PAZAPA-4460 file (N, C-alpha, C; in steps of 0.05 Angstrom, whole numbers, plus 32768, in hexadecimal, padded with zeros to 4 digits):
% residues 351
    n_x    n_y    n_z   ca_x   ca_y   ca_z    c_x    c_y    c_z   seq   type   mol
   8C19   863A   8513   8C01   862E   8514   8BF2   8641   851C     1      X     A
   8BD4   8648   8516   8BC0   865E   851A   8BB2   864F   8538     2      X     A
   8BB4   865D   8550   8BA7   8653   8566   8B88   8656   855E     3      X     A
   8B72   8648   8564   8B5F   8651   856A   8B56   8661   857E     4      X     A
   8B3D   8673   8582   8B35   8684   858E   8B30   8673   85B4     5      X     A
   8B2B   865B   85B6   8B2E   8650   85CA   8B46   864A   85D9     6      X     A
   8B5C   864A   85C4   8B74   8642   85CC   8B83   865D   85DC     7      X     A
   8B75   8675   85CC   8B82   868E   85D6   8B71   8694   85F2     8      X     A
   8B58   8691   85F2   8B4D   8691   860E   8B5A   8680   8624     9      X     A
   8B5B   8664   8620   8B68   8657   8635   8B84   8661   863C    10      X     A
   8B9A   866B   862D   8BB7   867A   862A   8BAF   8692   8641    11      X     A
   8B9B   8699   8637   8B96   86BA   8649   8B86   86B7   865D    12      X     A
   8B7E   869D   866C   8B78   8693   8686   8B8F   868C   868B    13      X     A
   8BA2   8685   8688   8BBB   8677   8692   8BCA   8695   8699    14      X     A
   8BC4   86A5   868D   8BD8   86C2   8698   8BC8   86D2   86A7    15      X     A
   8BB3   86D9   86AF   8BA0   86E9   86BA   8B94   86DB   86D4    16      X     A
   8B8E   86BB   86D4   8B81   86B8   86E2   8B8A   86B0   8700    17      X     A
   8B81   86AA   871E   8B96   86A3   872F   8B9B   8689   8734    18      X     A
   8BAC   8683   873E   8BB7   866B   873A   8BA7   8658   8743    19      X     A
   8B91   865D   8755   8B81   8644   8765   8B69   8649   874E    20      X     A
   8B60   8657   8743   8B4D   8659   8723   8B4A   8641   871B    21      X     A
   8B36   863B   8712   8B32   8627   86FC   8B3A   8626   86E5    22      X     A
   8B42   861C   86D1   8B51   8621   86B6   8B3C   860E   86A2    23      X     A
   8B38   8618   8696   8B2A   860F   8679   8B38   85F1   8671    24      X     A
   8B4E   85F4   8668   8B60   85E0   8661   8B5B   85CD   866F    25      X     A
   8B5F   85CA   868B   8B69   85B6   86A0   8B47   85AD   86AA    26      X     A
   8B30   85B7   869C   8B1A   85AA   86A6   8B1C   858D   86A6    27      X     A
   8B0C   8581   86B8   8B0E   8562   86BC   8AF9   8551   86A0    28      X     A
   8AE7   8568   8690   8AD4   855C   867A   8AC1   8555   8685    29      X     A
   8AB1   8548   866E   8A99   8545   8672   8A94   8527   8673    30      X     A
   8A7A   8523   867A   8A6D   8504   8676   8A75   84F1   865F    31      X     A
   8A69   8502   8651   8A6D   84F7   8635   8A87   8507   861E    32      X     A
   8A99   8500   8613   8AA2   8513   860F   8AA7   8520   85F0    33      X     A
   8AA2   8537   85F5   8AA1   854C   85E0   8ABA   8558   85D3    34      X     A
   8AB7   855B   85B5   8AD1   8564   85AB   8AD2   8583   85B2    35      X     A
   8AF4   858C   85B5   8AF1   85AD   85BF   8AE7   85BA   85AC    36      X     A
   8AD7   85D5   85A8   8ACD   85E7   85A2   8AE4   85FA   859A    37      X     A
   8AED   8607   857F   8B01   8613   8579   8AFC   8631   8585    38      X     A
   8AE2   863B   8589   8ADD   8653   8591   8ADB   865B   85B0    39      X     A
   8ACF   8641   85BB   8AC4   8649   85E1   8AD0   8636   85EE    40      X     A
   8AD8   863C   85FD   8AE4   8630   8614   8AD1   861C   861A    41      X     A
   8ACE   8605   8632   8AC3   85EF   8636   8AAE   8603   864A    42      X     A
   8AB4   8612   865E   8A9D   8623   8669   8A92   8634   865C    43      X     A
   8A9A   8641   864D   8A8A   8652   8637   8A7A   863F   8625    44      X     A
   8A7A   8624   8621   8A6D   8610   8617   8A54   8611   8628    45      X     A
   8A59   8609   8642   8A45   8603   8652   8A32   8619   8656    46      X     A
   8A40   8637   865C   8A2F   864B   865F   8A1A   864D   8651    47      X     A
   8A21   8647   8635   8A12   8648   861D   89FF   8632   8612    48      X     A
   89FE   8615   8624   89F1   8603   8621   89DA   8609   862E    49      X     A
   89E2   8615   8654   89D7   861A   8666   89C3   8632   8656    50      X     A
   89C8   8648   864B   89B8   8661   8646   89A0   865A   862C    51      X     A
   89AD   8648   861C   899A   863D   8611   8989   8626   8610    52      X     A
   8986   861D   8628   8975   85FE   862A   8958   8608   8634    53      X     A
   8949   85F9   8632   8926   85FF   8637   8926   8608   8655    54      X     A
   8931   85FA   8666   8932   85FE   8681   8936   861A   8683    55      X     A
   894D   8626   867D   8957   8641   8684   893E   864C   867E    56      X     A
   8931   864E   8662   8921   8658   8656   890A   865E   866A    57      X     A
   8902   864B   867B   88E6   8641   8686   88E9   8652   86A3    58      X     A
   8904   865A   86A8   8902   8666   86C7   8900   867E   86C1    59      X     A
   88F6   8690   86AE   88E7   869E   86A5   88CC   86AE   86B4    60      X     A
   88BE   8694   86BA   88A0   8697   86BF   8899   867E   86D6    61      X     A
   88BF   8683   86E5   88B9   8679   8700   88B8   868E   871D    62      X     A
   88A8   868B   8730   88AD   8692   8748   88C5   8696   8750    63      X     A
   88CE   86AF   8759   88E6   86B4   876A   88D7   86B0   8787    64      X     A
   88C9   86CA   8794   88BB   86CF   87A6   889D   86D2   87AD    65      X     A
   8894   86DA   8792   8884   86EC   879A   886F   86DF   877C    66      X     A
   8858   86CD   8786   884D   86BA   8778   8842   86CC   8760    67      X     A
   883F   86CC   8743   8831   86D3   8734   8828   86F4   8736    68      X     A
   883F   8708   8743   883D   8721   8746   882B   8733   8729    69      X     A
   881B   8742   8739   880C   8758   8729   8826   8771   871F    70      X     A
   8834   8769   870C   884A   877F   8709   885D   876A   86FA    71      X     A
   8869   8786   86EB   8881   8779   86D3   8899   8780   86E5    72      X     A
   88A6   8781   86F9   88BD   878A   8702   88BE   8771   871F    73      X     A
   88B5   8761   8720   88C4   8752   873B   88D0   873C   872E    74      X     A
   88E3   8735   8744   88F2   871E   8737   88E3   8702   872E    75      X     A
   88F2   86F8   871C   88F0   86DD   8711   8905   86C6   871B    76      X     A
   8900   86B0   870E   8917   869A   8713   8932   86A9   8701    77      X     A
   8929   86AB   86EE   893C   86BB   86DC   894B   86CE   86DE    78      X     A
   893F   86DE   86E9   894E   86FD   86EA   895E   86F1   8708    79      X     A
   8951   86EA   871E   8963   86DE   8732   897D   86CF   8725    80      X     A
   8977   86BE   8712   8997   86B1   8706   89A4   86C6   8700    81      X     A
   899D   86D5   86F2   89B0   86F0   86DA   89B9   86FF   86F4    82      X     A
   89AC   8701   8705   89B5   8716   871A   89C9   870B   8730    83      X     A
   89CC   86EE   872E   89DC   86DC   873A   89F8   86D7   872C    84      X     A
   89F4   86DD   8714   8A09   86DB   86FC   8A16   86F0   86FF    85      X     A
   8A0D   870C   8707   8A20   8721   8700   8A2C   8726   8712    86      X     A
   8A20   8727   872D   8A2C   8727   874C   8A48   8715   8749    87      X     A
   8A47   86F5   8742   8A5B   86E9   8746   8A6D   86EA   872A    88      X     A
   8A62   86FA   8717   8A78   86F6   86FD   8A8F   8718   870D    89      X     A
   8A7F   8722   8722   8A93   8743   8722   8AA4   8733   873B    90      X     A
   8A92   8718   8744   8AB0   8718   8763   8AC0   8704   8752    91      X     A
   8AB4   86FA   8742   8AC9   86E5   8735   8AE5   86F4   871C    92      X     A
   8ADA   8707   8717   8AE7   8723   870F   8AFD   872E   871C    93      X     A
   8AF9   872B   872E   8B07   8742   8746   8B1E   8737   8754    94      X     A
   8B17   871A   8755   8B1F   8700   8767   8B37   86F0   8750    95      X     A
   8B36   86F4   8736   8B44   86EB   871F   8B38   86CC   8720    96      X     A
   8B23   86C2   8720   8B1B   86A7   871F   8B06   86A5   86FF    97      X     A
   8B02   868C   86FD   8AF9   868C   86DE   8ADD   8691   86DE    98      X     A
   8AD4   86AD   86D6   8ABE   86B6   86C9   8AAC   86A2   86BB    99      X     A
   8AB8   8696   86A9   8AA6   867F   869D   8A99   8669   86A3   100      X     A
   8AAD   8664   86B6   8AA1   864D   86C5   8A8B   8656   86DD   101      X     A
   8A96   8668   86E3   8A7E   867C   86FC   8A60   8685   86F2   102      X     A
   8A6A   868D   86D3   8A4B   8690   86C2   8A3B   867A   86C3   103      X     A
   8A4D   8666   86C0   8A3F   8645   86B4   8A2B   863F   86CD   104      X     A
   8A3A   863A   86E3   8A2F   8634   86FB   8A19   8648   8701   105      X     A
   8A17   8662   8703   8A06   8679   8711   89EA   866D   86F9   106      X     A
   89F0   866E   86E3   89DA   866C   86D1   89D2   8653   86CE   107      X     A
   89DD   863C   86DA   89CE   8625   86E0   89C7   861A   86F6   108      X     A
   89CC   862A   8708   89CA   8622   8727   89A9   8624   8732   109      X     A
   8996   862E   8720   8979   862A   8729   8967   8620   8714   110      X     A
   8974   860D   86FE   8967   8604   86EA   8958   85EF   86F3   111      X     A
   8957   85DF   870B   893C   85CB   8718   892E   85D9   872B   112      X     A
   892A   85F4   872C   8918   85FB   873C   8901   85F8   8734   113      X     A
   88E7   85F4   8747   88D2   85ED   8748   88BF   860A   873D   114      X     A
   88A3   8605   8738   8898   861E   8735   8891   8627   874C   115      X     A
   8889   863E   8756   887E   8646   8769   8893   864C   877D   116      X     A
   88AA   864B   877B   88C6   8655   8785   88CA   8635   879E   117      X     A
   88CE   8642   87B9   88D8   8624   87C3   88B6   8618   87CF   118      X     A
   88A0   8628   87C7   8889   8619   87D6   8886   8606   87C2   119      X     A
   8890   8602   87A7   8891   85E9   8792   88A0   85D3   879B   120      X     A
   88BF   85E6   87AA   88D4   85CA   87B0   88CF   85BC   87CB   121      X     A
   88BE   85D1   87D9   88B3   85BE   87FA   889D   85A9   87F1   122      X     A
   8891   85AE   87DF   8875   8599   87DF   8878   8584   87CB   123      X     A
   8891   8587   87B6   889D   856E   87AA   88AC   855C   87B7   124      X     A
   88BB   8570   87D7   88CC   8566   87E7   88BF   8554   87FD   125      X     A
   88A7   8556   87FA   889A   8546   880E   888B   852D   8801   126      X     A
   8888   8533   87E6   8871   851C   87D4   888A   850C   87C7   127      X     A
   889E   8512   87C3   88B2   8506   87B3   88B9   84F0   87C6   128      X     A
   88B9   84D4   87C3   88CC   84C3   87D2   88E7   84CB   87D0   129      X     A
   88F5   84CB   87E4   8913   84D1   87E9   890E   84F4   87E0   130      X     A
   88FE   84FF   87E3   8903   8520   87DF   890C   852D   87C6   131      X     A
   8906   8542   87CA   8911   8554   87AC   8921   8571   87BD   132      X     A
   8931   8577   87A8   8945   858D   87B1   8949   8595   8794   133      X     A
   8944   85B5   8792   894C   85B9   8779   8963   85B6   8768   134      X     A
   8978   85BE   877D   8996   85B3   8774   899A   859E   8768   135      X     A
   898D   8584   8778   898D   856E   8761   8984   856F   8750   136      X     A
   8967   8578   8755   8954   857C   8737   8969   858C   8722   137      X     A
   8981   85A1   8726   898B   85AD   8711   899C   859A   8708   138      X     A
   89A6   8586   8717   89BC   8575   8709   89AB   855D   86F9   139      X     A
   8995   8558   8702   8985   8548   86EE   8980   8550   86DA   140      X     A
   8977   856F   86DC   8974   857F   86C5   8986   857D   86AA   141      X     A
   89A2   8584   86BA   89B6   8585   86A2   89C3   856D   869F   142      X     A
   89BB   8552   86AC   89C7   853F   86AA   89BE   852D   8694   143      X     A
   89A1   852C   869D   8994   851B   8695   897A   8528   8686   144      X     A
   8961   853E   8688   8950   8545   8682   894F   854D   866B   145      X     A
   8968   8565   866A   8965   857B   864E   8968   8568   8637   146      X     A
   8962   8577   8623   896C   8569   8602   8963   8550   85FF   147      X     A
   8949   8550   8605   8939   8533   8605   8943   851B   860B   148      X     A
   8954   851F   8629   8963   850A   8639   897A   8507   8633   149      X     A
   8992   8517   8627   89A9   8513   861A   89B4   8524   8630   150      X     A
   89A9   853C   8642   89B8   8549   8655   89C4   855F   8641   151      X     A
   89D2   8577   8650   89E4   8586   8647   89FF   857E   8645   152      X     A
   8A09   8564   864E   8A22   8562   864F   8A38   8576   8663   153      X     A
   8A2D   8584   8671   8A3D   8598   8677   8A5C   8589   8688   154      X     A
   8A6D   85A0   8690   8A83   8595   8695   8A82   8590   86B7   155      X     A
   8A92   857F   86BB   8A8C   8579   86DB   8A92   8591   86E7   156      X     A
   8AA5   859E   86F2   8AAA   85B6   8700   8A92   85CC   86F8   157      X     A
   8A75   85D0   86E5   8A65   85DA   86E3   8A4C   85C6   86F7   158      X     A
   8A4F   85B1   86EE   8A43   85A6   8705   8A46   85A0   8723   159      X     A
   8A5D   8596   8725   8A65   859C   8744   8A5C   85BD   874C   160      X     A
   8A64   85D2   873F   8A55   85ED   8747   8A3D   85EA   8749   161      X     A
   8A28   85E5   873B   8A0D   85DE   873B   8A00   85D1   874F   162      X     A
   8A15   85BA   8761   8A03   85AC   876B   8A0B   85B8   878C   163      X     A
   8A1E   85CD   878B   8A2C   85CF   87A8   8A1F   85ED   87AD   164      X     A
   8A0B   85FD   87A1   8A08   8614   879C   89FE   861B   87B9   165      X     A
   89EB   860B   87C1   89D3   860F   87D1   89D6   8613   87F2   166      X     A
   89CF   8624   87FD   89D3   8622   881B   89B9   8628   8824   167      X     A
   89A1   862C   881F   8983   862D   882D   898B   863E   8841   168      X     A
   8986   8636   8857   897E   8640   8872   89A2   863B   887F   169      X     A
   89AE   862F   8874   89C5   8620   8884   89DF   863E   8883   170      X     A
   89F6   863B   889A   8A06   864C   888E   8A10   8652   887D   171      X     A
   8A16   8668   8874   8A24   866D   8858   8A35   866E   8859   172      X     A
   8A41   865E   8843   8A5A   865A   883A   8A63   8643   8849   173      X     A
   8A4F   8636   885B   8A60   8620   8865   8A6B   8603   885A   174      X     A
   8A81   8602   8863   8A8B   85EB   8850   8A84   85CC   8867   175      X     A
   8A77   85D0   887F   8A70   85B6   888A   8A56   85A8   888D   176      X     A
   8A4D   85A3   886E   8A30   85A3   8864   8A2F   8588   885D   177      X     A
   8A4A   857B   8855   8A47   8560   884F   8A55   855E   882E   178      X     A
   8A53   8579   881D   8A55   8581   8804   8A7A   858C   8807   179      X     A
   8A7F   8579   87F8   8A9F   857E   87F1   8AA3   859E   87ED   180      X     A
   8AB8   85A5   87F4   8AB8   85BC   87ED   8ABB   85CA   87CE   181      X     A
   8AB8   85DD   87C1   8AA3   85DC   87AB   8AC1   85EF   87A0   182      X     A
   8AC5   85F2   8786   8AD6   8607   8777   8ADA   8621   8782   183      X     A
   8AE9   8627   8781   8AE6   864F   8786   8ACF   8659   877B   184      X     A
   8ACE   8650   8758   8AB6   8660   874F   8AA0   8654   8759   185      X     A
   8A9A   8640   8761   8A80   8631   8769   8A7C   8638   8786   186      X     A
   8A92   8644   8799   8A8F   8656   87A2   8A85   866E   87A6   187      X     A
   8A8E   867C   8797   8A84   8694   8792   8A67   8697   8789   188      X     A
   8A57   8682   8772   8A46   8681   8773   8A38   867E   8785   189      X     A
   8A39   866F   879D   8A2A   8670   87B7   8A2B   8686   87C2   190      X     A
   8A39   8690   87CB   8A34   86B2   87D0   8A26   86C7   87C3   191      X     A
   8A2C   86C5   87A8   8A23   86D5   8795   89FF   86D0   879B   192      X     A
   89FD   86B9   87A0   89DA   86AC   879F   89CC   86B6   87AF   193      X     A
   89D9   86BA   87C9   89CA   86C9   87DF   89CF   86E4   87E0   194      X     A
   89E7   86EE   87DE   89E8   8704   87D3   89CD   8716   87C4   195      X     A
   89CA   870A   87B4   89B5   8713   8798   899C   870D   87A1   196      X     A
   8998   86EF   87B1   8979   86F2   87BA   8972   8704   87D0   197      X     A
   898A   870D   87E2   897D   8716   87F7   896B   8732   87F1   198      X     A
   8982   873D   87DB   897D   875E   87D5   8968   875D   87C2   199      X     A
   8966   874E   87B5   8952   8749   879A   8939   8746   87B1   200      X     A
   8933   872F   87C0   891E   872D   87CB   8912   8748   87DD   201      X     A
   8928   874B   87EC   8920   876F   87FC   8918   8781   87E3   202      X     A
   8920   8785   87CF   8915   8799   87BA   88F7   8791   87B7   203      X     A
   88F8   877A   87AF   88D8   8771   87A4   88C3   8776   87C2   204      X     A
   88D3   8773   87D5   88BC   8774   87E8   88B3   8791   87EB   205      X     A
   88C9   87A0   87E7   88C2   87C0   87EB   88B2   87C7   87D0   206      X     A
   88B4   87BE   87BE   88A2   87C2   87A7   8885   87BB   87B3   207      X     A
   8888   87A4   87B4   886A   8793   87C2   8860   87A4   87D8   208      X     A
   886F   87BA   87DE   8864   87CA   87FD   8864   87B4   8818   209      X     A
   8868   8796   8811   8867   8787   882B   887B   8791   8840   210      X     A
   888F   879C   883A   8899   87B0   884B   88A1   87CC   8836   211      X     A
   88AD   87DD   8859   88AB   87F6   8847   88D0   87FF   8858   212      X     A
   88D5   8810   8848   88F5   8815   884F   88FF   8822   8870   213      X     A
   88E7   8826   8875   88E9   8822   889D   88ED   880C   88A6   214      X     A
   88DF   87FC   889C   88E5   87DE   88AB   88FA   87D1   88A7   215      X     A
   890C   87D7   8897   8929   87D5   8897   8937   87D5   88B3   216      X     A
   894A   87C3   88C0   8950   87C0   88D8   8966   87D1   88D7   217      X     A
   8971   87E4   88E6   8983   87FB   88E6   8996   87F2   88E2   218      X     A
   899E   87D8   88E8   89BF   87D2   88F2   89CA   87C6   88CF   219      X     A
   89B2   87BE   88C5   89B6   87B4   88A9   89BB   87CF   8895   220      X     A
   89AE   87E2   889B   89AE   87FA   8889   89C5   880A   8891   221      X     A
   89D2   8807   88AB   89E3   8818   88B3   89FC   880A   88AA   222      X     A
   8A04   87EF   88A6   8A14   87DD   8897   8A19   87E3   887E   223      X     A
   8A02   87DA   886E   8A00   87D3   8851   89EF   87EE   883C   224      X     A
   89E6   8801   884A   89DE   8815   8838   89BF   8812   8835   225      X     A
   89B0   8826   882D   8997   882E   8830   898D   8819   8813   226      X     A
   89A5   8816   87FC   8993   880C   87DA   899D   87F0   87DF   227      X     A
   8994   87E8   87C6   899E   87CD   87BC   89B5   87D0   87B3   228      X     A
   89BE   87E3   87A0   89DA   87E4   8797   89ED   87E9   87AC   229      X     A
   89E2   87F9   87C5   89F6   8803   87D9   8A00   87E5   87EA   230      X     A
   89E5   87DB   87E9   89EA   87BD   87FF   89FA   87A3   87EC   231      X     A
   89F0   87A4   87CF   8A03   8790   87BC   8A1F   879C   87BB   232      X     A
   8A29   87AA   87B7   8A43   87B3   87BD   8A53   87B2   87DB   233      X     A
   8A43   87BA   87E8   8A50   87B9   8808   8A52   8795   880C   234      X     A
   8A3E   8784   8804   8A45   8765   8803   8A5C   8761   87F5   235      X     A
   8A58   8765   87D4   8A6A   8757   87CB   8A8F   8769   87D5   236      X     A
   8A8F   8782   87DB   8AA7   878C   87EA   8AB1   8778   87FE   237      X     A
   8A99   876F   8810   8AA0   8760   8827   8AB2   8743   8820   238      X     A
   8AA6   873C   880B   8AB4   871B   8800   8ACE   8722   87EE   239      X     A
   8AD0   8734   87E7   8AE8   873B   87E4   8B05   873C   87FB   240      X     A
   8AF5   8751   8809   8B0B   875C   8825   8B06   873F   882C   241      X     A
   8AFD   8732   8836   8B06   8719   8843   8B0C   86FF   8839   242      X     A
   8B08   8703   881E   8B1C   86E9   8809   8B39   86EF   8800   243      X     A
   8B4B   86DF   880D   8B65   86DC   8806   8B6A   86C3   87FD   244      X     A
   8B73   86C3   87E5   8B73   86A4   87DE   8B88   869E   87DA   245      X     A
   8BA3   86B6   87DD   8BBD   86A3   87DA   8BC6   869C   87FF   246      X     A
   8BB4   869C   880A   8BB5   8698   882D   8B9F   8687   8828   247      X     A
   8B88   8687   8821   8B76   866C   8829   8B61   8669   880B   248      X     A
   8B5C   864F   87FF   8B54   864F   87E9   8B31   8651   87F4   249      X     A
   8B25   865A   87FA   8B0D   8661   87FB   8B04   8681   8803   250      X     A
   8AEA   867F   87F7   8AD6   869B   87F1   8AD1   8698   880A   251      X     A
   8AD1   86B6   8816   8ACA   86B1   8831   8ABC   86D4   8838   252      X     A
   8AB1   86CD   884B   8A9F   86F2   885C   8AAC   86F0   886A   253      X     A
   8AB5   870B   8871   8AB8   8715   8889   8A9F   870F   88A5   254      X     A
   8AAC   8711   88C3   8A91   8706   88CB   8A84   871C   88D5   255      X     A
   8A89   8738   88CC   8A72   874C   88C5   8A63   8748   88B2   256      X     A
   8A68   873A   889E   8A64   8739   8883   8A4D   871D   8887   257      X     A
   8A56   8710   8896   8A49   86F6   8896   8A2E   86F8   88B1   258      X     A
   8A34   8707   88BE   8A1E   8709   88D0   8A06   8721   88C5   259      X     A
   8A15   872F   88B1   89FD   8744   889F   89E9   8735   8891   260      X     A
   89FA   871D   887E   89E4   870B   886C   89D4   86FC   887D   261      X     A
   89E1   86F5   8896   89CE   86E2   88A7   89B6   86F0   88AE   262      X     A
   89B4   870E   88BC   89A1   871C   88CB   8995   8728   88B6   263      X     A
   899C   872E   889C   898B   8734   888A   8976   871C   887A   264      X     A
   8983   8701   8880   896F   86EB   8875   8959   86E7   8887   265      X     A
   896A   86EA   88A7   895A   86E6   88B2   893D   86F9   88B3   266      X     A
   8945   8712   88B5   892C   8724   88B0   891A   871B   889A   267      X     A
   8926   8716   8884   8915   870E   8867   88FE   86F9   8874   268      X     A
   890E   86E3   887D   88FF   86C5   888A   88E4   86D8   8898   269      X     A
   88EC   86ED   88A9   88D6   86F4   88BB   88C4   86FF   88AD   270      X     A
   88CD   8719   889E   88BA   872F   889A   88A5   8727   887E   271      X     A
   88C0   8716   8869   88B8   870E   884D   88A7   86F6   8848   272      X     A
   88C0   86DF   8845   88BC   86C8   8847   88A1   86BE   8859   273      X     A
   889D   86C3   886D   8889   86B4   8881   8873   86CA   8880   274      X     A
   886F   86DF   8876   885A   86F5   8874   8841   86E8   886A   275      X     A
   882D   86F5   8875   8814   86DA   886D   880C   86E5   8851   276      X     A
   8815   86F7   8845   8812   8700   8828   8820   86EB   8819   277      X     A
   8839   86EB   881C   8840   86E0   880C   883C   86BE   880D   278      X     A
   883E   86B5   8823   8839   869A   8832   8820   8689   8824   279      X     A
   880C   86A0   882C   87EE   8691   8822   87F2   868A   8806   280      X     A
   87FD   8699   87F5   87F6   8692   87D6   8809   867A   87D5   281      X     A
   881E   8673   87E2   8835   8661   87DF   8824   864C   87E8   282      X     A
   8810   864D   87F9   8800   8634   880C   87F4   8631   87F0   283      X     A
   87E7   8648   87E1   87D0   863D   87CB   87DE   8627   87B5   284      X     A
   87FA   8639   87B1   880A   8620   87A2   8816   860E   87A6   285      X     A
   8816   8604   87C3   881B   85EC   87BD   8802   85D4   87BC   286      X     A
   87EA   85E2   87C6   87D8   85DB   87C6   87CE   85CE   87A4   287      X     A
   87D3   85DE   8790   87D8   85D7   8775   87E6   85C4   8771   288      X     A
   87F9   85BE   8777   8818   85B0   876A   880A   8592   8775   289      X     A
   8800   858F   8791   87F9   857F   879F   87E7   8571   8797   290      X     A
   87D0   857D   8783   87BC   8579   877A   87C9   8570   8757   291      X     A
   87D8   8572   8754   87E3   856C   8735   87EE   855A   8740   292      X     A
   87FF   8551   8752   8812   853C   875D   87FB   851B   8760   293      X     A
   87E6   8523   876D   87D4   850F   8775   87C6   8507   8759   294      X     A
   87C5   8518   874A   87A9   850E   873A   87C0   84F9   8723   295      X     A
   87D7   8504   8720   87E2   84F2   870C   87F1   84DB   871E   296      X     A
   87FC   84D9   872F   8803   84C3   8744   87F0   84B3   874D   297      X     A
   87DA   84BD   8755   87C8   84AD   8767   87AE   84A9   8757   298      X     A
   87A5   84BB   8741   8786   84B6   873B   8791   84B0   8718   299      X     A
   87A1   84BE   8709   87A0   84BB   86F3   87C2   84B2   86E5   300      X     A
   87D0   849E   86F7   87EB   849E   86E9   87E7   848B   86CC   301      X     A
   87D2   8483   86C4   87D6   8473   869D   87D5   8495   868B   302      X     A
   87C8   84A2   869D   87C0   84BE   8689   87E2   84CE   868E   303      X     A
   87F3   84CE   86A3   8807   84D3   86A7   8819   84C8   8692   304      X     A
   8817   84B0   868D   8827   84A1   8686   882B   84A2   8666   305      X     A
   8810   84A6   865D   8804   84A9   863E   880C   84C1   8637   306      X     A
   8802   84D7   8642   8803   84F4   863B   881F   850D   8643   307      X     A
   8823   8502   865D   8837   8519   866B   884A   850E   8678   308      X     A
   885B   84F6   866C   8871   84F0   8676   8889   84FA   8668   309      X     A
   8896   850D   867A   88AA   8520   866C   88C5   851B   865B   310      X     A
   88C8   8520   8645   88D3   8518   862D   88F1   851D   8643   311      X     A
   8905   8502   8640   891F   8506   8650   891D   84FC   8668   312      X     A
   8900   84EB   8674   8904   84E4   8687   8901   84C1   867F   313      X     A
   8919   84B2   8689   8918   8491   867F   88F6   847F   8681   314      X     A
   88F5   8471   8671   88D5   8469   866F   88D5   8453   868D   315      X     A
   88EC   8449   8697   88F5   843D   86AC   88F0   8444   86C5   316      X     A
   88EA   8464   86C7   88EC   8475   86D5   88D4   8470   86EF   317      X     A
   88D4   8475   870B   88B9   8471   8716   88A7   8484   8709   318      X     A
   888E   847F   8716   8880   8492   870E   887F   84B2   871F   319      X     A
   8885   84AE   8739   8886   84C2   874B   889D   84CE   8747   320      X     A
   88B1   84C6   8737   88C8   84DD   8728   88C5   84E7   8717   321      X     A
   88BD   84DA   8700   88AE   84E5   86E7   889F   84FD   86F1   322      X     A
   888A   84F6   8706   8877   8511   8709   8887   8525   8713   323      X     A
   889A   8520   8723   88AC   853A   8736   88B5   854A   8721   324      X     A
   88C3   8536   8706   88D5   8546   86F1   88BD   8559   86E3   325      X     A
   88A0   854F   86E0   8895   855C   86D1   888B   8578   86DD   326      X     A
   8885   8579   86F9   887E   858E   870A   8893   85A1   8711   327      X     A
   88AA   8597   8714   88C6   85A8   8716   88C3   85BF   86FB   328      X     A
   88BF   85AA   86E1   88CA   85B7   86D1   88B7   85CA   86C7   329      X     A
   889C   85CF   86D7   8883   85E7   86C9   888E   8600   86D1   330      X     A
   8888   8613   86C3   8889   862B   86D5   886B   8630   86DB   331      X     A
   886C   864C   86EC   8853   864A   86FC   8838   864F   86E8   332      X     A
   8837   8656   86D2   8820   865A   86C3   8819   8644   86BA   333      X     A
   882A   862F   86B0   8822   861B   86AC   8816   85FF   86BA   334      X     A
   8820   8609   86D6   8816   85F9   86E5   87F7   8606   86F3   335      X     A
   87F3   8618   86F3   87D5   862C   86F4   87CA   861F   86E0   336      X     A
   87D3   8621   86C8   87C4   8618   86AF   87BE   85FB   86B5   337      X     A
   87C8   85EA   86B0   87C5   85CD   86BC   87B7   85C9   86C9   338      X     A
   87B4   85D5   86E9   87A2   85D2   86FA   878B   85DB   86F7   339      X     A
   8782   85EA   86E6   876C   85FE   86DD   8759   85DC   86CE   340      X     A
   876C   85D6   86B5   8769   85C3   86AC   8758   85AE   86B1   341      X     A
   876E   85A2   86C7   8767   858B   86D4   8752   8586   86EA   342      X     A
   874C   859F   86F4   8735   859D   870A   8720   85B7   870F   343      X     A
   8723   85CB   86F4   8712   85DA   86ED   86FD   85D2   86DE   344      X     A
   86E1   85D2   86DF   86CE   85CD   86CA   86D5   85E7   86B7   345      X     A
   86CA   85DA   86A0   86CC   85EC   8683   86B2   8600   8687   346      X     A
   86B4   8611   867E   86A1   8623   867D   8696   8620   865A   347      X     A
   8674   8613   8658   8666   8610   8648   8656   8629   863A   348      X     A
   865B   8635   8622   864E   8640   861D   8631   8642   8614   349      X     A
   8620   864F   861E   8600   8650   8621   85F9   865E   8604   350      X     A
   85EB   8646   85F2   85E2   865F   85DA   85C4   865F   85DB   351      X     A
***
């Protein structure tokens, strides 16, 4: 009997993965039963579904930190996602975890992010009854909004990893936040996310000349190195040094490693995220989204229902929820164009 490529890969997983790693053949499945693919494992299919969906492509035009930067080399939400996936796969391979599951979680973890970075998330959280968080929106994207309301029908393990990736300003890798312990693969993405954004946000701040190399705290440079490559390698190695899966089923940092990441995050909040150059631009972005929200929710709800209701959102959904889905799905440039069309007068040619 000829075995399929998928079955060969599943057998290979049994041979090489750590006993605590998630196996493709033991997945708890999908909400809607889907016949197995002969070529790809279930997590490889999830990775491909995310990679080819519209929400993933839109990440290319969503702000990471710097709003509409004048330059081609600043990070966007999609480059952040790819950097997270690269770091996460490096960790997963070294720890003998399921790389395909890890990559799928990493590629899907920010699908629900708003335009204009966390400024967009903040304004929607204030306006939407019940609040807004990009993690829950990412789940809404993969479970409902994609494919004209059919969702991507991802495996439970990938959806759980997306749900559990975020930490905000909270304790790094904390399990005491009311969220059940993620799979090891989900925990890997959680730490890869913060390693990626701390280093590339610092890199972009240096490029934008908001910071100079001399501004970096001496203790961070001494511990992690002068370059982005040195810092990432140091942080990845710290995770590998601290994690002992045969003793404890948890992805860890050393005490020194967690202190380093916390100090670096505090430095970036003080010197970059709250910097007037960055902050003032994001305040303007908040006003743009606030005005779009008010226009459709308070002034022209029938216009929204008639022309802008998002494909995939049930027609019996509340207006506020549908407008939040609409805004969250926007790219930065679409939001700017829509705001101009709604609020700025057209230039009439004078003959």
